[in-house]
C-alpha positions as CSV (number, residue, x, y, z in Angstrom):
1,T,0.0,0.0,0.0
2,T,1.3,3.5,-0.8
3,S,0.2,6.9,0.5
4,C,-2.3,8.8,-1.6
5,M,-0.5,12.0,-0.5
6,C,-3.7,13.2,1.2
7,R,-2.1,12.8,4.7
8,P,1.5,12.7,5.9
9,K,3.5,9.7,4.3
10,H,3.4,7.7,7.6
11,L,-0.4,7.5,7.4
12,I,-0.8,4.9,4.6
13,H,-4.3,3.7,4.3
14,G,-4.8,2.3,0.8
15,E,-8.4,3.6,0.8
16,A,-8.4,5.4,-2.7
17,I,-10.3,3.6,-5.4
18,S,-9.6,5.0,-8.9
19,G,-8.0,8.0,-7.3
20,K,-11.0,8.8,-5.1
21,W,-11.2,8.3,-1.4
22,T,-13.6,5.6,0.0
23,P,-16.7,7.0,1.9
24,E,-15.2,5.6,5.1
25,Y,-11.9,7.3,4.6
26,R,-13.7,10.6,3.6
27,A,-15.6,10.3,6.9
28,W,-12.4,9.8,8.9
29,V,-10.6,12.8,7.3
30,N,-13.7,15.0,7.9
31,M,-14.0,13.8,11.5
32,T,-10.3,14.5,12.3
33,T,-10.5,17.8,10.6
34,R,-13.5,19.2,12.2
35,C,-12.2,18.2,15.6
36,H,-8.5,19.2,15.3
37,N,-8.2,21.9,12.7
38,P,-9.3,25.4,13.9
39,K,-9.6,26.6,10.4
40,A,-12.1,23.8,9.4
41,T,-15.7,25.1,8.5
42,Y,-17.4,23.2,11.4
43,Y,-14.6,23.3,14.0
44,E,-16.6,25.5,16.4
45,D,-19.3,22.8,16.6
46,Y,-16.7,20.0,17.3
47,G,-13.2,20.9,18.3
48,G,-14.3,24.3,19.5
49,R,-16.6,22.6,22.0
50,G,-13.8,20.3,23.2
51,I,-14.8,17.2,21.1
52,V,-11.8,15.2,19.9
53,V,-11.0,12.0,18.2
54,C,-9.2,9.5,20.3
55,V,-5.5,9.2,19.8
56,E,-5.7,5.7,18.4
57,W,-8.1,6.6,15.6
58,R,-6.7,10.0,14.8
59,N,-3.3,8.5,14.1
60,D,-4.3,5.4,12.3
61,Y,-7.4,5.2,9.8
62,R,-7.1,1.4,9.8
63,V,-7.6,1.2,13.6
64,F,-10.7,3.5,13.1
65,L,-12.1,1.3,10.3
66,A,-11.6,-1.9,12.3
67,H,-13.6,-0.3,15.2
68,V,-16.5,1.1,13.1
69,G,-16.5,-1.0,10.1
70,R,-17.7,-0.1,6.6
71,R,-20.9,1.9,6.3
72,P,-23.9,-0.2,5.8
73,S,-25.3,2.0,2.9
74,P,-24.7,5.2,1.1
75,A,-27.4,6.8,3.3
76,H,-25.4,6.3,6.4
77,T,-23.1,8.9,8.0
78,L,-20.8,8.9,11.0
79,D,-22.6,9.7,14.3
80,R,-21.4,10.1,17.9
81,W,-23.9,7.9,19.8
82,P,-24.9,7.2,22.5
83,D,-23.3,10.5,23.8
84,N,-23.7,13.2,21.2
85,N,-21.5,15.5,23.3
86,G,-18.8,12.9,23.7
87,N,-15.7,12.2,21.8
88,Y,-15.1,10.2,18.7
89,E,-14.0,7.0,20.3
90,P,-14.8,3.4,20.6
91,G,-18.1,2.7,22.0
92,N,-19.4,6.3,21.0
93,V,-19.6,6.1,17.2
94,R,-21.9,4.4,14.8
95,W,-23.1,4.7,11.2
96,A,-26.4,6.2,11.3
97,S,-29.4,6.9,8.9
98,R,-30.7,10.5,8.4
99,S,-33.5,9.6,10.8
100,E,-31.2,8.4,13.6
101,Q,-28.9,11.5,13.0
102,A,-31.9,13.8,13.3
103,R,-32.9,12.3,16.7
104,N,-29.3,12.7,18.0
105,T,-28.5,16.4,17.9
106,R,-27.9,19.2,20.4
107,R,-31.1,20.8,19.5
108,N,-33.1,17.9,20.7
109,N,-34.7,17.6,24.1
110,I,-33.5,14.4,25.7
111,L,-35.8,13.3,28.6
112,T,-34.7,10.4,30.9
113,F,-37.5,8.4,32.6
114,N,-37.3,4.9,34.2
115,G,-33.8,4.5,32.9
116,Q,-34.6,5.3,29.3
117,A,-33.4,8.4,27.6
118,H,-35.3,9.4,24.4
119,C,-35.8,12.6,22.4
120,L,-39.3,14.1,22.4
121,V,-40.2,12.5,19.0
122,E,-39.3,9.1,20.5
123,W,-41.3,9.8,23.6
124,S,-44.3,11.0,21.6
125,E,-44.2,7.6,19.7
126,I,-43.9,5.5,23.0
127,T,-46.5,7.5,25.0
128,G,-48.9,8.5,22.2
129,I,-48.7,12.1,23.6
130,K,-48.2,14.7,20.6
131,E,-44.6,16.2,20.6
132,S,-46.2,19.6,20.8
133,S,-48.0,18.7,24.0
134,L,-44.7,17.4,25.5
135,R,-43.0,20.6,24.5
136,S,-45.8,22.6,26.3
137,R,-45.4,20.6,29.4
138,I,-41.7,21.3,29.5
139,A,-42.3,24.9,29.0
140,Y,-44.8,24.9,31.8
141,G,-42.0,23.5,34.1
142,W,-43.5,20.1,34.7
143,D,-41.3,17.3,36.1
144,V,-40.3,14.5,33.7
145,E,-42.7,12.0,35.2
146,R,-45.6,14.3,35.0
147,I,-44.7,15.2,31.4
148,L,-44.7,11.6,30.3
149,T,-47.5,10.1,32.3
150,T,-50.3,12.5,32.5
151,P,-52.9,11.6,30.0
152,I,-54.3,14.0,27.5
153,R,-57.5,15.5,28.2
154,S,-60.4,14.4,25.9
């Protein structure tokens, strides 16, 4: 395997096909860039918030690939899960669909009840209470148990 000249020569990865990076390698480059390059477009949302790539992945694409594997489909992208505020490290990264990504953002309200943590869309599906009602209950300052267990008035 030879370097594709996209990274320092000691980072040989063999992940160029017909002169183009594989999707997994592109995800790795983007992940390391947004976390460790202050000039990167999304640095403020990642490295600027203290999110980093673990040393073993940052220095070796092949180790990263061994942990996360190939993406299951072209619709999947890299996601920090289960802790969206955590680092890119073993146990906190997955290939996720758009729907999974949308449910795992800082903008979501995550409520934890009876040991289960879900965003409002998921709690709405679980409880049958409209998401807008859940949001209203939060705005009124209700506690989590009351938010999720109080039936809707007929």
